[in-house]
SEDREN-696694 format. One line per 3 residues: number of its first residue (from 1); their letters; for each residue z, x, y of C-alpha. Coordinates in Angstrom, 1 decimal, m for minus. Layout:
NUM) A) Z X Y | ... $
//
This chain:
1) MTK) 75.2 56.4 122.7 | 74.1 58.3 125.8 | 75.4 57.7 129.3 $
4) EEV) 72.8 55.4 130.4 | 73.1 53.5 127.0 | 76.8 53.0 127.9 $
7) KKL) 75.9 51.8 131.3 | 73.3 49.0 130.0 | 76.2 48.2 127.6 $
10) CKR) 78.6 47.7 130.6 | 76.1 45.8 132.6 | 75.7 43.5 130.0 $
13) MKI) 79.7 42.3 130.3 | 78.8 41.3 133.7 | 82.0 42.6 135.5 $
16) MFD) 81.5 44.5 138.6 | 81.8 48.3 138.5 | 80.4 50.9 141.0 $
19) EEH) 77.1 52.2 139.1 | 77.1 55.6 141.0 | 80.9 56.7 140.2 $
22) PDH) 81.5 54.3 136.9 | 84.6 56.5 136.0 | 86.5 55.7 139.0 $
25) ITA) 86.8 52.8 142.0 | 88.0 54.4 145.4 | 91.3 53.2 146.8 $
28) SKM) 89.4 51.7 150.0 | 87.1 49.8 147.4 | 89.8 48.5 145.2 $
31) NSL) 91.9 46.9 148.1 | 88.5 45.0 149.0 | 87.7 43.8 145.6 $
34) SPP) 88.9 40.6 144.0 | 89.3 41.3 140.3 | 88.1 41.4 137.8 $
37) FME) 86.3 44.6 138.1 | 86.2 47.4 136.0 | 85.7 51.2 135.5 $
40) YIL) 84.7 53.0 132.6 | 84.8 56.8 131.2 | 82.9 58.5 128.6 $
43) TDK) 84.2 61.5 126.9 | 83.5 64.2 124.0 | 85.8 64.4 121.6 $
46) TVY) 85.1 67.1 119.0 | 86.5 67.2 115.3 | 87.5 70.7 114.4 $
49) ADG) 88.7 71.4 110.7 | 89.7 75.1 109.4 | 88.6 76.7 112.5 $
52) KRY) 85.1 74.7 112.3 | 83.3 72.4 114.5 | 82.5 69.6 112.0 $
55) LDI) 81.6 66.5 114.3 | 80.9 65.3 117.8 | 82.2 61.9 118.9 $
58) KEL) 82.1 59.9 122.0 | 85.3 58.0 123.2 | 84.5 55.3 125.7 $
61) TIR) 87.6 53.9 127.5 | 86.7 50.6 129.7 | 89.6 49.6 132.1 $
64) IYS) 89.3 45.9 133.6 | 91.4 45.4 136.5 | 92.7 42.0 136.6 $
67) DTE) 95.5 39.9 138.5 | 96.5 38.4 135.0 | 97.5 40.2 131.7 $
70) VSE) 94.9 38.3 129.8 | 91.4 37.6 131.8 | 89.0 35.4 131.4 $
73) AEE) 86.2 38.3 131.5 | 87.8 39.7 128.1 | 85.6 37.3 126.1 $
76) TVQ) 82.2 38.4 127.6 | 83.6 42.0 126.9 | 84.5 41.6 123.4 $
79) EVL) 81.2 39.4 122.7 | 79.1 42.3 124.0 | 81.1 45.0 122.0 $
82) EAE) 81.1 42.8 118.9 | 77.1 42.2 119.3 | 76.8 45.8 119.2 $
85) DLR) 79.1 46.2 116.0 | 81.8 48.3 117.9 | 85.3 48.0 117.2 $
88) WKR) 88.0 48.8 119.8 | 91.7 49.1 120.5 | 93.0 46.7 123.5 $
91) SCE) 96.1 47.7 125.1 | 97.2 46.6 129.0 | 99.6 47.9 131.5 $
94) YIE) 100.9 46.6 134.9 | 100.2 48.9 137.7 | 102.8 48.3 140.3 $
97) ELL) 100.9 49.9 143.4 | 98.1 47.9 142.9 | 99.8 44.7 142.2 $
100) LWA) 96.9 44.4 139.1 | 96.8 44.6 135.2 | 94.6 47.2 133.8 $
103) IIY) 93.3 45.8 130.7 | 92.1 48.9 128.5 | 89.6 49.0 125.6 $
106) KLE) 89.2 52.3 123.9 | 86.6 52.8 121.2 | 84.1 55.3 119.6 $
109) V) 80.8 55.2 120.4 $
//
């Protein structure tokens, strides 16, 4: 997927994110937003074997910030990912400084 395709995919999730800087939310914005909101990062992962480049994979990490460990917004996220036939790994962590949960989806696109 290209950056634009990922942006369109994330828009369909109907969770607020900064379209100009989707990979982070500034501290000032984070304090003024009410959860849930999200950020995402698209990174290139290259697979090497025997000193040769075999495969280029893009990894998408979606972080949903929520005031609960399981967010109602997750249902929409999972529906969008399933509609695209994407598989993900979900994890979560509590961020003490923000007093918010970060629900993390990692997937290859």
